[in-house]
C-alpha positions in Angstrom: -26.7 43.7 -39.3 -28.7 43.0 -36.2 -32.3 43.1 -36.0 -33.7 43.2 -32.4 -37.1 44.2 -30.9 -36.8 47.0 -28.3 -39.8 47.3 -25.7 -41.8 50.7 -26.1 -42.9 50.3 -22.4 -43.5 47.7 -19.7 -45.5 44.7 -20.5 -49.2 45.0 -19.6 -51.3 42.4 -17.9 -54.8 42.2 -17.2 -56.4 40.7 -13.8 -57.4 37.6 -15.8 -53.9 37.1 -17.2 -54.1 38.5 -20.6 -50.6 40.0 -21.5 -49.5 42.4 -24.2 -46.5 44.6 -25.1 -45.3 46.5 -28.2 -42.0 46.9 -29.5 -39.7 48.7 -31.9 -38.1 46.6 -34.8 -34.5 47.8 -34.8 -31.7 47.3 -37.0 -28.3 48.1 -35.5 -30.4 50.1 -32.9 -32.3 52.0 -35.8 -36.1 51.8 -35.6 -37.5 50.4 -38.8 -40.9 49.2 -37.6 -42.9 48.1 -34.9 -44.5 44.6 -33.5 -47.3 44.2 -31.1 -47.5 40.8 -29.2 -50.1 39.4 -26.7 -51.9 36.4 -25.7 -55.3 35.4 -26.6 -58.1 35.2 -23.7 -60.1 33.1 -25.9 -57.2 30.3 -26.4 -55.7 30.7 -23.0 -52.4 31.9 -21.6 -50.2 29.5 -23.7 -51.3 31.0 -26.9 -49.4 33.9 -28.2 -50.5 36.2 -30.9 -48.7 38.5 -33.3 -51.5 41.1 -33.3 -49.4 43.5 -35.8 -45.9 43.5 -37.5 -45.1 46.5 -39.6 -41.8 47.3 -41.4 -41.4 50.7 -42.8 -41.4 51.1 -46.5 -37.5 51.9 -47.1 -36.6 48.9 -45.2 -39.0 46.1 -46.7 -38.0 43.3 -48.8 -34.6 42.8 -46.9 -35.8 40.0 -44.5 -36.4 42.3 -41.7 -40.1 41.1 -41.1 -39.0 37.5 -41.1 -36.3 38.3 -38.3 -38.7 40.3 -36.4 -41.3 37.5 -36.6 -38.8 35.0 -35.3 -37.8 37.4 -32.6 -41.4 37.7 -31.6 -41.6 34.0 -31.2 -38.8 34.0 -28.9 -40.5 36.7 -26.7 -43.7 34.7 -26.5 -41.6 31.5 -25.5 -40.3 33.4 -22.6 -44.0 34.2 -21.6 -44.5 30.5 -21.6 -46.7 30.3 -24.7 -46.7 27.0 -26.5 -48.3 28.3 -30.0 -48.5 31.5 -31.9 -51.3 32.8 -33.7 -51.2 35.4 -36.7 -53.7 36.6 -39.1 -53.2 38.1 -42.6 -55.7 39.9 -44.7 -56.7 38.1 -47.9 -54.7 40.5 -50.2 -51.4 40.7 -48.0 -49.7 37.9 -50.1 -46.4 38.8 -48.8 -47.5 38.4 -45.2 -49.2 35.1 -46.2 -45.9 33.8 -47.9 -43.9 34.9 -44.9 -45.8 33.1 -42.5 -45.9 29.9 -44.5 -42.3 29.9 -44.9 -41.8 30.3 -41.1 -43.7 27.1 -40.5 -47.3 28.3 -39.9 -50.2 26.6 -41.2 -53.6 28.2 -42.2 -55.9 27.2 -39.6 -59.2 29.2 -40.7 -60.7 31.9 -42.7 -63.1 34.8 -42.4 -65.7 35.3 -45.3 -68.0 37.8 -46.3 -70.8 38.0 -48.9 -72.3 41.5 -50.2 -76.1 40.6 -49.7 -78.4 41.0 -52.8 -81.9 42.6 -52.6 -83.7 39.5 -51.8 -82.9 36.3 -50.2 -83.1 33.2 -52.6 -86.5 31.2 -52.2 -86.5 27.7 -50.4 -86.8 24.8 -52.5 -90.0 23.2 -52.9 -91.3 21.3 -50.0 -88.9 22.9 -47.6 -89.9 25.3 -44.9 -88.2 27.2 -42.2 -89.3 28.2 -38.8 -88.1 29.7 -35.3 -86.2 27.3 -33.0 -88.1 26.2 -29.9 -87.0 26.8 -26.4 -86.8 22.8 -26.0 -84.8 22.4 -29.3 -82.5 25.4 -27.9 -82.0 23.5 -24.6 -80.8 20.4 -26.4 -78.5 22.4 -28.8 -77.1 24.3 -25.9 -76.5 21.0 -24.0 -74.3 19.7 -27.0 -73.0 23.1 -28.4 -69.9 23.7 -26.1 -68.8 20.0 -26.4 -68.9 20.1 -30.2 -67.2 23.6 -30.3 -64.4 22.5 -28.2 -64.0 19.1 -30.1 -63.6 21.2 -33.3 -60.9 23.0 -32.0 -59.1 20.2 -30.2 -59.0 18.3 -33.5 -56.9 21.1 -35.0 -54.4 21.0 -32.3 -55.7 23.0 -29.3 -55.3 21.4 -26.0 -58.3 20.2 -24.3 -58.3 23.0 -21.6 -57.9 25.6 -24.1 -60.7 24.3 -26.3 -63.0 24.2 -23.3 -62.2 27.7 -22.4 -62.7 28.9 -25.9 -66.2 27.3 -25.9 -67.3 28.9 -22.8 -65.9 32.3 -23.7 -67.6 32.3 -27.0 -71.0 31.2 -25.3 -70.6 34.1 -22.8 -70.0 36.7 -25.4 -72.4 35.6 -28.0 -75.4 34.2 -26.3 -75.3 36.0 -22.8 -79.4 35.4 -22.6 -79.5 32.3 -24.4 -82.4 32.1 -27.1 -83.7 35.5 -25.9 -80.2 37.1 -26.6 -81.1 40.4 -28.6 -79.7 40.3 -32.1 -79.5 36.4 -32.1 -81.8 34.3 -34.4 -81.9 30.7 -34.6 -84.1 29.1 -37.4 -84.8 25.5 -38.1 -85.1 24.1 -41.8 -87.9 21.5 -42.1 -88.3 19.1 -45.2 -91.2 16.6 -45.1 -92.3 17.6 -41.7 -88.7 16.8 -40.2 -86.1 19.2 -38.8 -83.2 18.7 -41.2 -81.1 21.4 -40.1 -80.5 24.7 -38.3 -78.7 28.1 -38.7 -77.6 30.6 -35.8 -77.5 34.2 -37.3 -76.4 37.3 -35.4 -76.6 41.0 -35.9 -73.1 42.2 -36.3 -71.4 45.2 -37.8 -68.6 43.9 -40.3 -67.6 47.3 -41.6 -67.8 50.4 -39.4 -70.9 52.3 -40.1 -72.6 49.7 -42.4 -75.2 47.2 -41.0 -74.0 43.5 -41.3 -74.8 40.1 -39.9 -72.8 36.8 -39.0 -73.6 33.4 -39.4 -72.2 31.6 -36.3 -73.3 28.0 -37.0 -74.9 26.1 -39.8 -75.7 22.6 -39.3 -77.3 19.9 -41.3 -78.7 16.8 -39.7 -76.2 13.8 -40.3 -78.9 11.7 -42.1 -80.0 14.7 -44.4 -76.6 15.6 -45.7 -75.9 16.1 -49.6 -79.4 17.2 -50.3 -78.8 20.8 -50.7 -80.1 21.8 -47.3 -76.9 23.5 -46.2 -77.4 25.9 -49.2 -80.9 26.5 -48.3 -79.8 27.3 -44.7 -77.4 30.0 -45.9 -80.5 31.4 -47.6 -82.5 31.5 -44.8 -79.4 33.4 -43.1 -79.5 35.8 -45.8 -83.2 36.7 -45.2 -82.7 37.1 -41.5 -79.8 39.4 -42.2 -81.8 41.7 -45.0 -84.6 41.6 -42.3 -81.8 43.8 -40.3 -81.2 45.8 -43.5 -77.6 44.3 -43.4 -75.6 44.9 -46.3 -73.1 42.0 -45.9 -73.2 38.7 -44.1 -69.9 37.2 -42.6 -68.9 33.8 -41.3 -65.9 31.7 -40.0 -64.6 28.6 -41.7 -61.9 26.1 -40.9 -59.5 25.8 -43.9 -59.6 22.2 -44.0 -63.4 21.9 -44.1 -63.2 21.5 -47.8 -67.1 20.9 -48.5 -68.0 24.2 -46.6 -65.3 26.3 -48.2 -66.8 25.2 -51.6 -70.4 25.9 -50.7 -69.6 29.3 -49.3 -67.3 30.1 -52.5 -70.1 29.0 -54.7 -72.5 31.2 -52.9 -70.4 34.3 -53.5 -68.4 34.5 -50.2 -64.9 36.0 -50.6 -61.9 35.5 -48.3 -61.3 38.7 -46.1 -58.8 37.1 -43.5 -56.7 34.1 -43.1 -55.7 32.8 -39.8 -52.6 31.0 -39.0 -51.1 29.0 -36.2 -47.4 27.6 -35.4 -46.7 25.3 -32.5 -43.5 26.6 -30.3 -41.3 23.9 -29.7 
């Protein structure tokens, strides 16, 4: 039997070059599912994305999804893509196994915690305060470079990493420190700033108030003293002030200390993000 992708319409392309197209997955001409492909504006035009891949129940467990995924890669190669991105919900074990078998590596995870009624207390001798304008200016000067370097270390080109950093800043902090729904707090111990956390109001589940930790950072000379845990408690307090019921975050899968910390605090994985280089 032959599995092919049949376009359901013309390829769409936005003025800034973002492509998308949907296809039927067909076996000997018979539709058995669908796949939605595109490029990711945050990663650049050479990063293809499998937005969705579905095989109808009667045709599952026959390798249709694997063949459709390989066919999708060929389409993206034809678009000039050099890598392909895909995501799978934490409970979708079959999708995760298929991606791993096809040579995809887990790049990062989304995690969420259901918030308790009250945030944990800070350790003795530790306080927190709002970030000053001067501190924000220094942070902003370094943030894009740090953000881009983080992605570049994980296989993204320098151009893609810089584009993603700029897109993230424009989207999440259009008005800088005065951006509505964005809060920067600084942790202080012994009169010295030892870390910061950036929390934003964000709906994680439709209809339910939520919040998101965009960055948590402990000063290099102050690590290993529990300040990361304390900063996450500060973020919980900010979120509860918005009546949020859940707090989300994104973490790179190879950042083992951070993954362990978040897991110990009660965060659970909701989505895993994968990447594969197209040769």
